C-alpha positions in Angstrom: 93.9 120.8 169.4 91.4 118.3 167.2 93.3 115.0 165.7 95.2 116.7 162.7 97.0 115.0 159.8 99.2 116.6 156.7 99.0 116.0 153.1 101.9 117.2 151.0 101.7 117.3 147.2 104.5 116.8 145.3 102.9 115.2 142.3 102.6 118.6 140.2 104.6 120.4 137.8 106.0 123.9 137.5 106.8 123.8 133.7 109.0 126.8 133.9 111.3 124.5 136.1 110.3 121.1 134.9 112.0 121.7 131.3 115.0 122.2 133.0 115.2 119.6 135.7 113.2 116.2 134.1 115.1 113.4 135.5 114.3 115.0 139.2 110.7 115.9 141.0 110.3 119.4 142.0 109.8 117.9 145.5 113.6 117.3 145.8 115.0 120.2 144.0 118.1 121.3 145.8 117.7 124.6 147.9 120.2 126.3 150.2 123.2 124.3 149.9 121.6 121.1 151.8 118.3 121.0 151.8 115.5 119.9 149.0 112.0 121.6 148.8 110.1 118.8 150.3 112.0 119.7 153.8 110.3 122.9 154.3 106.5 121.7 154.9 107.5 118.3 156.0 109.5 120.1 159.0 106.5 123.0 159.4 104.0 120.0 160.0 106.3 118.3 162.6 107.0 121.5 164.2 103.7 122.2 164.5 102.9 118.8 166.4 101.2 116.7 163.1 102.7 113.2 163.6 101.0 111.8 160.6 101.8 112.9 157.4 101.2 111.8 153.8 103.6 112.4 150.8 101.7 112.3 147.4 104.4 111.2 144.9 104.9 112.1 141.5 105.9 109.3 138.7 109.7 110.6 138.9 110.0 109.8 142.5 113.6 107.9 142.3 115.2 111.2 144.2 112.5 112.0 146.2 112.4 108.3 148.1 116.1 108.4 148.2 116.1 112.0 150.2 113.0 111.2 152.3 113.7 107.6 153.3 111.9 106.6 156.4 111.0 110.1 157.6 113.8 109.5 160.4 115.5 112.7 159.8 112.2 114.6 160.6 110.9 112.2 163.7 108.6 109.9 161.5 109.1 106.3 161.0 108.3 105.7 164.6 105.4 103.9 166.8 103.9 106.9 167.2 105.2 109.3 163.8 104.1 107.9 160.8 105.3 108.9 157.0 103.2 107.8 154.3 104.7 107.7 150.6 100.9 107.8 148.9 100.7 107.0 145.1 99.7 110.1 142.7 98.2 109.8 139.5 100.6 109.6 136.4 100.9 112.9 135.2 99.9 114.9 138.2 98.6 118.7 137.6 100.4 120.9 135.1 98.0 123.9 136.5 100.4 125.7 139.0 97.5 127.0 140.5 95.7 123.9 142.4 98.2 121.6 143.8 95.8 119.0 144.9 94.2 116.9 142.0 90.8 115.1 143.3 91.9 112.2 141.6 94.9 111.8 144.1 92.7 112.6 147.2 90.5 109.4 145.8 93.3 107.4 144.9 94.5 107.7 148.8 91.0 108.0 150.5 92.1 105.6 153.1 94.7 108.0 154.4 92.7 111.2 154.3 90.1 108.8 157.1 93.5 107.6 159.0 92.5 107.1 162.2 89.5 109.0 162.7 91.2 112.6 162.2 89.2 115.6 162.5 91.8 117.9 159.9 93.9 117.8 157.5 96.6 120.3 157.0 97.1 120.6 152.6 100.6 121.8 151.3 102.5 122.3 148.2 106.3 122.1 147.8 107.4 125.4 146.0 106.6 128.2 148.4 109.2 128.4 150.9 108.7 129.3 154.5 108.8 128.6 158.1 105.4 129.0 159.8 104.0 127.7 162.9 100.6 126.1 161.9 99.3 125.8 165.4 97.4 129.6 165.2 96.2 128.8 162.1 94.6 125.4 163.4 93.5 127.4 166.2 91.7 130.0 163.9 90.2 127.1 161.9 88.7 125.4 164.6 87.0 128.6 166.3 85.8 129.2 163.1 83.8 126.4 162.4 84.7 126.8 158.8 84.7 124.2 156.3 88.7 125.4 155.1 91.1 128.1 156.2 93.3 129.2 153.6 96.6 130.8 154.4 97.9 133.9 152.8 100.9 136.1 152.6 101.0 139.9 151.6 103.6 140.8 149.1 103.8 144.5 147.4 100.2 144.9 148.9 98.8 142.0 146.9 97.0 138.9 148.6 98.8 135.7 147.8 98.0 132.0 148.4 100.7 130.0 150.4 99.5 126.7 149.1 98.7 126.0 152.7 95.1 125.2 153.9 93.5 123.7 156.6 90.2 121.6 155.5 87.9 119.5 157.7 88.4 115.9 156.6 84.7 115.5 156.6 84.7 118.1 154.1 87.1 116.8 151.9 85.7 113.2 151.8 82.4 114.8 150.7 84.1 116.8 148.2 85.5 113.2 146.8 82.2 111.4 146.8 80.0 114.3 145.3 82.7 115.1 142.5 84.3 111.5 141.6 83.5 112.1 138.0 85.0 115.4 137.8 88.4 113.4 139.2 90.7 115.4 136.6 89.9 119.1 138.5 91.7 120.2 141.1 90.4 120.6 144.7 90.6 124.3 144.7 88.6 124.5 141.2 85.8 122.5 142.3 85.2 124.8 145.6 85.5 127.8 143.7 83.1 126.6 140.8 80.6 124.2 142.3 80.9 124.9 145.9 79.8 128.9 146.4 78.3 128.2 150.1 81.6 126.9 151.3 82.3 128.6 154.7 86.1 129.4 153.8 88.3 131.8 156.4 91.3 133.4 155.9 94.5 133.4 157.9 97.1 135.9 157.1 100.8 134.9 157.5 103.5 137.7 158.0 106.7 136.1 157.7 109.0 135.7 155.0 108.1 133.6 151.7 110.1 132.7 149.1 108.3 131.6 145.6 109.9 129.2 142.9 108.0 129.3 140.0 111.0 130.3 137.5 114.5 128.9 137.3 115.1 133.1 138.0 112.7 132.4 141.2 115.3 129.6 142.1 118.1 131.7 141.4 117.0 134.8 143.7 115.2 132.6 146.5 118.6 130.9 146.9 120.4 134.2 147.0 118.0 136.0 149.1 119.4 133.5 151.9 122.5 135.2 152.1 120.5 138.5 153.9 120.7 138.0 157.4 117.1 139.1 158.0 115.7 136.5 155.3 118.0 133.9 156.3 117.1 134.1 159.8 113.5 134.2 158.9 113.3 131.0 157.1 116.2 129.1 159.2 114.3 130.2 162.7 116.4 128.1 165.4 113.1 127.9 167.2 111.7 125.8 164.6 114.3 124.0 162.9 113.9 122.7 159.3 115.3 119.2 159.2 116.9 117.5 156.3 118.5 113.9 155.6 122.1 114.7 157.1 124.9 113.5 155.3 128.2 113.7 157.2 131.0 115.5 155.3 134.6 117.0 156.4 134.6 121.0 156.7 135.3 123.3 153.5 138.8 123.5 152.8 139.8 126.8 152.1 143.0 127.7 150.7 145.3 130.6 151.1 144.5 131.7 147.8 140.3 131.6 148.5 138.3 134.8 148.4 134.9 134.3 150.0 132.6 137.1 150.2 128.9 137.3 151.5 128.4 133.4 150.1 126.7 130.0 152.0 129.3 127.5 151.5 128.3 123.6 152.4 130.6 121.2 154.0 133.2 119.0 152.1 134.0 121.7 149.4 137.5 122.7 148.1 137.4 126.8 147.6 140.7 128.0 146.1 139.4 130.6 143.7 136.7 133.9 144.2 133.3 133.2 145.5 131.0 136.1 145.9 127.1 136.4 146.6 127.1 132.5 145.9 125.4 129.5 147.4 127.9 126.6 147.0 126.6 122.9 147.8 128.4 120.1 149.1 131.7 118.5 147.9 132.1 120.9 145.1 135.4 122.3 143.6 136.6 126.1 142.9 140.1 125.8 141.6 142.6 128.8 142.0 141.7 131.4 139.3 138.2 130.7 138.9 135.4 133.4 140.1 132.1 132.2 141.0 129.6 135.3 141.1 125.6 135.6 142.1 125.4 131.4 141.4 124.2 128.4 142.7 126.5 125.5 142.5 124.9 122.3 143.3 126.7 118.6 144.8 129.8 117.7 143.2 130.2 120.6 140.8 134.0 121.2 139.4 135.1 124.8 138.5 138.5 124.9 136.7 141.3 127.5 137.1 140.4 130.8 135.0 136.5 130.0 134.6 134.3 132.9 135.3 130.4 132.1 136.1 128.0 135.1 137.2 124.1 134.7 137.5 124.8 130.7 136.9 122.9 127.7 138.4 124.6 124.2 137.8 122.9 120.8 138.5 124.9 118.2 140.1 128.1 117.0 138.9 128.8 119.5 136.3 132.1 120.1 135.2 133.5 123.7 134.2 136.1 123.7 131.8 139.0 125.7 132.3 138.9 129.5 131.0 135.0 129.3 130.5 133.2 132.1 130.8 129.5 131.9 131.4 127.2 134.8 132.2 123.6 135.0 132.7 121.2 137.8 134.2 118.9 137.8 137.2 116.0 137.2 134.9 117.4 134.7 132.6 120.2 132.7 134.4 122.6 130.4 132.7 120.9 126.8 133.6 123.9 123.6 133.2 122.0 120.3 132.7 123.2 117.3 135.7 126.5 116.1 134.6 127.0 118.3 132.0 130.6 120.2 130.5 130.3 123.3 130.2 
């Protein structure tokens, strides 16, 4: 394989999610009980032998930097494995169809030219999948294309995966030729101005979870409760790495009733939990009922509370005998630290 580097864009906004989680970068959004969205592209690259990766950072990057750190959890931060935090433009992209702003590429031109790499793999953060990138890289090299775009087939429709292999020379040429259009996205520039580009397609037939709304976020978390989906996303042959936080095992009291749920370490479960994902160090008191819901870290559900189709951010406190119910299409969302 020719030398390949990775570039992950965390500097864009999905407005239907951003309006709920304004203090946190999209890439740092918790998922699946113990992970963050950034863990999936980082792990895909690391598992595919890409040892140099850059993350284009958003302006609200504190939680993302706190989670990723030096990249040690993913095997980066060593002499031969490098993770770079790269500056992004101040407001990123609000157009969710194009994750890579040309201005971000120009600002980080020296990274693209890093160590004379031949190819760069570009990935976003709000589509979750576990993919071996090597077959896609092989196809790209054999085809001689300028870029290869990954797609998945859903309901008979071909959908882009926000995963692109591109020749570094081609990307640097775009940055040079269109520097006056740096407010545009790479995808838009290629579509509108480079009609003779040699573009190949790669079809990924694995499981894909898309997160464009809070409804998508709830459904994607609950989809992990399906054995086939969970096994595909967390394939034991291609581990998804994260920043490990050691906690004591979850404590289930005799009154606890837990069915078809994912409960992370450090929790105390006294009440009823069904078809839900509970993050670390949360408490569901005796007499409380949590169904079809996602509780992030350090949430506390008091006795007698009933939650259904409910998403709560970190450190939410649900008061005694509260009854909160959303729908799968419009789940109720509680902001970080809110008292419900």
